C-alpha atoms as one frame of an Amber mdcrd trajectory, in Angstrom:
protein
 -34.332  -2.682  31.604 -35.894  -5.149  29.210 -35.034  -5.192  25.530 -38.590
  -4.143  24.641 -38.302  -1.116  26.927 -35.059  -0.106  25.232 -36.661  -0.422
  21.810 -39.551   1.812  22.916 -37.122   4.441  24.216 -35.230   4.387  20.917
 -38.478   4.895  18.987 -39.493   7.749  21.295 -36.110   9.386  20.801 -36.348
   8.981  17.028 -39.854  10.450  17.050 -38.622  13.410  19.080 -35.887  14.066
  16.533 -38.384  14.002  13.663 -41.033  16.083  15.436 -38.819  18.694  17.095
 -35.275  18.736  15.736 -36.106  18.350  12.039 -38.512  21.337  11.892 -35.940
  23.457  13.728 -33.299  22.597  11.147 -35.645  23.222   8.228 -37.416  26.368
   9.419 -35.246  28.248  11.904 -31.634  27.854  10.793 -30.521  30.703   8.507
 -29.636  29.787   4.957 -26.492  31.041   3.272 -26.776  32.729  -0.072 -25.430
  30.696  -2.960 -21.806  31.538  -3.645 -20.003  31.277  -6.969 -18.012  28.093
  -7.277 -14.289  28.451  -6.691 -12.228  27.123  -9.509 -10.053  24.208  -8.503
  -6.327  24.847  -8.456  -4.464  22.990 -11.144  -1.729  20.523 -10.345   0.946
  22.749 -11.737   0.042  25.725  -9.591   2.707  26.989  -7.245   0.061  27.224
  -4.505  -0.194  23.447  -4.322   3.523  23.048  -4.218   4.629  19.533  -3.366
   1.077  18.358  -2.774   0.028  18.735  -6.394   0.499  15.126  -7.599  -2.014
  13.790  -5.064  -5.139  14.029  -7.235  -8.493  13.217  -5.670  -9.154  10.594
  -8.332  -5.945   8.753  -7.557  -5.659   5.327  -5.985  -4.161   6.951  -2.932
  -7.422   8.730  -2.154  -9.417   5.525  -2.600  -7.043   3.597  -0.356  -7.079
   6.309   2.280 -10.873   6.559   2.269 -11.159   2.776   2.586  -8.845   2.553
   5.593 -10.615   5.386   7.399 -14.028   3.849   6.678 -12.996   0.409   7.936
 -11.565   1.930  11.105 -14.845   3.801  11.632 -16.800   0.559  11.270 -14.699
  -1.220  13.903 -14.833   1.633  16.426 -18.604   2.083  16.008 -19.400  -1.621
  16.340 -17.218  -2.021  19.401 -18.522   1.097  21.129 -22.087  -0.211  20.804
 -21.546  -3.915  21.515 -18.504  -3.973  23.810 -20.454  -4.668  26.996 -22.393
  -7.448  25.285 -19.145  -9.049  24.114 -17.543  -8.798  27.554 -20.582 -10.326
  29.251 -20.583 -13.147  26.700 -16.974 -13.771  27.702 -18.208 -14.635  31.176
 -17.913 -11.275  32.922 -20.643  -9.948  35.174 -22.205  -6.657  34.119 -20.347
  -4.727  36.834 -17.002  -6.196  35.788 -17.779  -5.583  32.106 -18.567  -1.927
  32.783 -15.437  -1.528  34.913 -13.147  -3.069  32.299 -14.903  -1.264  29.464
 -14.092   1.993  31.203 -10.400   1.322  30.464 -10.939   2.220  26.824 -11.386
   5.932  27.517  -8.223   6.488  29.591  -6.262   4.392  27.095  -7.384   6.708
  24.298  -6.334   9.792  26.245  -2.963   8.284  27.159  -2.198   7.336  23.557
  -3.145  10.799  22.319  -0.969  12.425  24.970   2.024  10.338  23.937   1.306
  11.172  20.289   1.320  14.897  21.087   4.809  14.547  22.521   6.370  12.448
  19.746   4.364  13.570  16.685   7.102  15.966  15.565   9.539  13.078  15.175
   7.571  10.966  12.690   5.228  11.270   9.747   1.469  10.967   9.965   1.431
   7.585   8.219   3.185   6.047  11.213   0.407   7.244  13.512  -2.051   5.422
  11.262   0.099   2.281  11.252   0.326   2.318  15.053  -3.436   2.843  15.343
  -4.413  -0.063  13.096  -1.800  -2.346  14.653  -3.006  -1.646  18.189  -6.680
  -2.107  17.267  -5.918  -5.387  15.507  -3.846  -6.655  18.435  -6.554  -5.595
  20.887  -9.292  -7.453  19.011  -7.115 -10.561  18.775  -6.462 -10.464  22.517
 -10.162  -9.887  23.212 -11.006 -12.958  21.157  -8.585 -15.008  23.289 -10.380
 -13.725  26.387  -9.216 -14.378  29.913  -6.717 -13.642  31.321  -5.749 -10.871
  28.884  -9.039  -9.016  28.499  -7.608  -6.034  30.368  -4.627  -5.883  28.010
  -6.980  -6.268  25.055  -9.044  -3.256  26.059  -5.966  -1.124  26.732  -4.510
  -1.945  23.307  -7.811  -1.395  21.571  -8.431   1.907  23.362  -4.945   3.178
  22.515  -5.472   2.279  18.875  -8.834   4.036  18.687  -7.305   7.093  20.336
  -4.551   7.281  17.740  -7.019   6.598  14.923  -8.965   9.748  15.751  -5.739
  11.711  15.222  -4.604   9.854  12.113  -7.908  10.314  10.283  -7.321  14.077
  10.436  -3.560  14.397  10.069  -2.871  11.789   7.378  -5.113  13.310   4.667
  -3.602  16.700   5.481  -0.069  15.371   5.103  -0.858  13.562   1.848  -3.033
  16.087   0.025  -1.993  19.397   1.562  -4.064  22.176   3.176  -5.550  23.443
  -0.107  -7.213  20.129  -0.933  -7.869  19.102   2.660 -11.485  20.355   3.033
 -12.613  18.647  -0.173 -10.779  15.435   0.696 -12.271  15.243   4.178 -15.731
  15.969   2.833 -15.505  13.143   0.316 -14.096  10.761   2.903 -16.851  11.649
   5.378 -19.730  10.328   3.262 -18.738   6.619   3.066 -17.421   6.756   6.610
 -20.663   8.118   8.070 -22.822   5.716   6.064 -20.698   2.799   7.271 -20.968
   3.986  10.872 -24.751   4.177  10.543 -25.176   0.560   9.422 -22.293  -0.944
  11.435 -24.158  -1.485  14.757 -26.945  -3.403  13.018 -24.453  -5.596  11.175
 -22.575  -6.156  14.424 -25.777  -7.227  16.167 -26.528  -9.721  13.398 -23.017
 -11.149  13.665 -23.336 -11.504  17.426 -26.708 -13.202  17.053 -25.657 -15.662
  14.354 -22.017 -16.357  15.176 -21.820 -15.553  18.865 -19.176 -13.276  20.382
 -16.241 -15.397  19.215 -17.487 -15.565  15.653 -18.201 -11.831  15.602 -14.760
 -11.040  17.017 -13.146 -13.143  14.299 -14.967 -11.056  11.701 -14.017  -7.801
  13.445 -10.397  -8.940  13.704 -10.362  -9.886  10.014 -11.662  -6.450   9.049
  -9.091  -4.752  11.289  -6.243  -6.927   9.970  -7.301  -6.189   6.386  -7.293
  -2.506   7.238  -3.771  -2.846   8.631  -2.608  -4.449   5.381  -4.180  -1.607
   3.390  -2.327   0.909   5.542   0.961  -0.899   4.936   0.208  -0.807   1.224
  -0.474   2.911   1.514   2.887   3.334   3.210   4.731   1.670   0.345   2.886
   3.787  -2.221   3.763   6.978  -0.375   7.380   5.916  -0.005   7.577   5.430
  -3.775   6.141   8.937  -4.317   8.002  11.088  -1.812   6.398  14.334  -2.967
   3.162  13.166  -1.336   4.641  12.462   2.069   5.480  16.054   2.951   5.281
  16.577   6.677   2.720  19.169   7.716   3.398  21.055  10.898
């Protein structure tokens, strides 16, 4: 398939969404009646318990939202451009598809291991493992042959753990009462970043080539890992915010 054909298909798909899906959302989906706003629970309330000090306006929330957003950017860029990067590394399309398929099983394996050992550690360590594995995988992918297979396994394991950490870490830090609001506020920058990430990745691949783009991706992932380590130290200094949630 030529690039022009792919662009036409994307435009057709976008037009279908606007012509069919959008009217369905606007006209057919039932609308909920407006409900009275629920007053937020104060920090001193016994309902919040040990999670009270973690205010949404705190630096912890900002740091947590930043790490989750950066991880979303990396995973979105790589999911879209992985085959292009592998082919630029000298792999044929068949080999690139075959090796790229390692990412999925690596995710599942990492999540399975996490299910077994999650009770023995706090959620922050899942996040640390995720960012470390993604960073190591991108570094190995930049090196290229003969460790591309290892790179994809490490990267896939990290992405698999990241999908768990992005849900469990905010819950452990802020508690179940604040969790819906926290996740809602984290979702907005994360989704916006995911929307623009593929375009930015394409520009990086076009201007800097695969090696230059991978250096940028690795730098973002390494910066994210440093932010997570900083988050760990902050949580260790405020033990009331590191309550383990079953």
